[in-house]
Backbone as CSV, one residue per row, in Angstrom:
resi,resn,N_x,N_y,N_z,CA_x,CA_y,CA_z,C_x,C_y,C_z
1,MET,103.611,-12.316,-104.952,102.522,-12.167,-105.891,102.776,-10.913,-106.724
2,GLU,102.824,-11.063,-107.999,103.123,-9.969,-108.925,101.849,-9.191,-109.245
3,MET,101.983,-7.863,-109.273,100.855,-6.999,-109.581,100.746,-6.860,-111.103
4,ALA,99.551,-6.904,-111.604,99.334,-6.770,-113.054,99.796,-5.392,-113.515
5,PRO,100.391,-5.305,-114.716,100.900,-4.019,-115.202,99.832,-2.940,-115.294
6,TRP,98.619,-3.297,-115.642,97.573,-2.284,-115.781,97.190,-1.684,-114.426
7,ILE,97.346,-2.468,-113.338,97.054,-1.946,-111.994,98.113,-0.918,-111.603
8,ARG,99.374,-1.178,-111.954,100.438,-0.208,-111.677,100.188,1.101,-112.401
9,ILE,99.790,0.995,-113.650,99.506,2.206,-114.435,98.328,2.961,-113.829
10,LEU,97.310,2.244,-113.420,96.131,2.865,-112.806,96.504,3.570,-111.507
11,LEU,97.344,2.943,-110.685,97.786,3.576,-109.437,98.622,4.820,-109.707
12,LEU,99.489,4.762,-110.701,100.300,5.919,-111.064,99.426,7.079,-111.525
13,LEU,98.446,6.790,-112.378,97.547,7.844,-112.854,96.718,8.431,-111.714
14,ALA,96.289,7.584,-110.787,95.517,8.084,-109.640,96.363,9.018,-108.787
15,CYS,97.641,8.684,-108.609,98.526,9.551,-107.829,98.757,10.887,-108.516
16,LEU,98.822,10.881,-109.837,99.022,12.128,-110.575,97.767,12.991,-110.584
17,TRP,96.591,12.371,-110.625,95.352,13.133,-110.668,94.947,13.668,-109.300
18,PHE,95.302,12.962,-108.259,94.918,13.352,-106.908,96.165,13.534,-106.042
19,PRO,96.907,14.639,-106.251,98.119,14.839,-105.445,97.754,15.070,-103.982
20,ALA,98.696,14.754,-103.119,98.484,14.962,-101.686,98.319,16.454,-101.425
21,SER,97.304,16.806,-100.689,97.073,18.216,-100.402,97.976,18.652,-99.255
22,VAL,98.552,19.814,-99.402,99.413,20.383,-98.376,98.698,21.604,-97.824
23,GLU,98.449,21.591,-96.537,97.713,22.685,-95.929,98.671,23.640,-95.241
24,CYS,98.407,24.926,-95.416,99.191,25.911,-94.693,98.612,26.035,-93.277
25,MET,99.438,26.558,-92.379,99.044,26.667,-90.979,99.188,28.108,-90.510
26,VAL,98.487,28.429,-89.467,98.693,29.695,-88.770,99.499,29.352,-87.515
27,ARG,100.687,29.930,-87.419,101.572,29.633,-86.291,101.599,30.834,-85.352
28,HIS,101.353,30.579,-84.077,101.270,31.630,-83.071,102.522,31.614,-82.194
29,TYR,103.065,32.802,-81.961,104.212,32.953,-81.063,103.928,34.116,-80.125
30,LYS,104.433,34.027,-78.906,104.312,35.122,-77.947,105.709,35.484,-77.473
31,PHE,106.068,36.758,-77.623,107.363,37.258,-77.188,107.166,38.114,-75.948
32,ASN,107.733,37.707,-74.833,107.774,38.526,-73.625,109.148,39.172,-73.593
33,VAL,109.182,40.474,-73.790,110.439,41.211,-73.836,110.719,41.757,-72.441
34,VAL,111.854,41.319,-71.843,112.213,41.718,-70.481,113.705,42.015,-70.405
35,LEU,114.086,42.765,-69.358,115.504,42.970,-69.069,115.984,41.823,-68.195
36,LYS,117.176,41.326,-68.490,117.754,40.233,-67.721,119.219,40.547,-67.474
37,ASN,119.662,40.413,-66.238,121.068,40.637,-65.912,121.914,39.487,-66.450
38,THR,122.953,39.849,-67.171,123.845,38.859,-67.769,125.282,39.198,-67.435
39,THR,126.048,38.177,-67.082,127.457,38.372,-66.759,128.305,37.822,-67.903
40,ARG,129.140,38.693,-68.452,130.094,38.307,-69.491,131.427,38.956,-69.167
41,MET,132.486,38.197,-69.190,133.825,38.731,-68.964,133.894,39.514,-67.642
42,CYS,133.345,38.957,-66.582,133.367,39.544,-65.230,132.617,40.860,-65.126
43,SER,131.730,41.128,-66.054,130.939,42.356,-66.023,129.464,41.977,-66.133
44,THR,128.665,42.509,-65.224,127.230,42.237,-65.244,126.485,43.475,-65.705
45,LYS,125.588,43.274,-66.663,124.761,44.382,-67.134,123.427,43.840,-67.620
46,PRO,122.379,44.674,-67.589,121.077,44.214,-68.069,121.035,44.245,-69.607
47,ILE,120.455,43.214,-70.190,120.249,43.188,-71.636,118.788,42.869,-71.911
48,VAL,118.320,43.281,-73.057,116.944,43.000,-73.464,116.897,41.578,-74.001
49,THR,115.986,40.779,-73.468,115.841,39.397,-73.920,114.402,39.148,-74.371
50,VAL,114.238,38.149,-75.199,112.908,37.707,-75.627,112.685,36.333,-75.026
51,ASN,111.671,36.214,-74.189,111.367,34.979,-73.462,112.583,34.502,-72.660
52,GLY,113.355,35.461,-72.139,114.515,35.131,-71.311,115.735,34.697,-72.090
53,ARG,115.714,34.811,-73.413,116.827,34.346,-74.238,117.409,35.492,-75.061
54,TYR,118.718,35.431,-75.260,119.394,36.347,-76.172,120.410,35.540,-76.967
55,PRO,120.366,35.510,-78.252,119.349,36.108,-79.109,118.003,35.417,-78.919
56,GLY,116.994,36.007,-79.488,115.630,35.522,-79.301,115.386,34.161,-79.923
57,PRO,114.161,33.659,-79.802,113.831,32.315,-80.276,113.801,32.227,-81.797
58,THR,113.921,31.010,-82.282,113.811,30.741,-83.718,112.354,30.472,-84.052
59,LEU,111.864,31.118,-85.101,110.504,30.868,-85.574,110.568,29.819,-86.666
60,VAL,109.685,28.840,-86.584,109.659,27.766,-87.573,108.359,27.877,-88.369
61,ALA,108.494,27.887,-89.697,107.327,27.967,-90.563,107.671,27.344,-91.902
62,ARG,106.655,27.062,-92.662,106.821,26.548,-94.022,106.223,27.552,-94.999
63,GLU,106.506,27.341,-96.248,106.000,28.241,-97.279,104.478,28.306,-97.191
64,ASP,103.945,29.500,-97.323,102.508,29.810,-97.272,101.918,29.787,-95.871
65,ASP,102.698,29.526,-94.829,102.191,29.629,-93.464,102.002,31.096,-93.098
66,THR,101.110,31.339,-92.175,100.914,32.674,-91.608,101.487,32.652,-90.194
67,ILE,102.300,33.656,-89.893,102.916,33.732,-88.571,102.329,34.927,-87.831
68,LEU,101.804,34.676,-86.651,101.282,35.739,-85.795,102.160,35.812,-84.549
69,VAL,102.751,36.981,-84.325,103.634,37.171,-83.184,103.032,38.235,-82.278
70,LYS,102.745,37.874,-81.038,102.262,38.836,-80.043,103.460,39.242,-79.202
71,VAL,103.781,40.525,-79.212,104.926,41.038,-78.469,104.418,41.794,-77.254
72,VAL,104.870,41.388,-76.066,104.522,42.069,-74.824,105.804,42.712,-74.308
73,ASN,105.823,44.035,-74.296,107.013,44.792,-73.914,106.972,45.101,-72.421
74,HIS,107.889,44.495,-71.665,107.966,44.727,-70.223,109.114,45.666,-69.857
75,VAL,109.805,46.230,-70.833,110.886,47.168,-70.534,110.331,48.584,-70.580
76,LYS,111.088,49.543,-70.035,110.552,50.889,-69.863,110.720,51.778,-71.090
77,TYR,111.237,51.259,-72.178,111.403,52.056,-73.392,110.908,51.272,-74.606
78,ASN,110.684,52.004,-75.694,110.211,51.381,-76.928,111.316,50.535,-77.548
79,LEU,110.919,49.592,-78.352,111.895,48.742,-79.015,111.377,48.375,-80.392
80,SER,112.277,47.869,-81.211,111.882,47.336,-82.505,112.487,45.949,-82.648
81,ILE,111.776,45.093,-83.359,112.247,43.738,-83.594,112.449,43.571,-85.093
82,HIS,113.590,43.032,-85.460,113.840,42.739,-86.867,114.302,41.296,-87.003
83,TRP,114.168,40.757,-88.193,114.392,39.341,-88.429,115.682,39.126,-89.208
84,HIS,116.350,38.029,-88.913,117.599,37.681,-89.591,117.426,36.335,-90.284
85,GLY,117.660,36.319,-91.576,117.820,35.075,-92.312,116.597,34.206,-92.477
86,ILE,116.568,33.552,-93.603,115.545,32.570,-93.902,116.263,31.342,-94.417
87,ARG,115.945,30.202,-93.845,116.549,28.948,-94.294,115.494,28.036,-94.809
């Protein structure tokens, strides 16, 4: 069944007038910073990990999202966290 040309035009105009709304999100992450013993090349030493991983986890977000990161430091000294790369 063929659609009338005027219906196609009406649908196209409706899509242009009412674009799909894209909502931003608030994304929550929790970083537990702990020391973990790691063995590399027959040598074991403690390293600082985030949630038991080194390097730390990947944060996923889209444009206009808000990212909230709660960092809980379980090591005995201060630390700083910096971010690498945006894809």
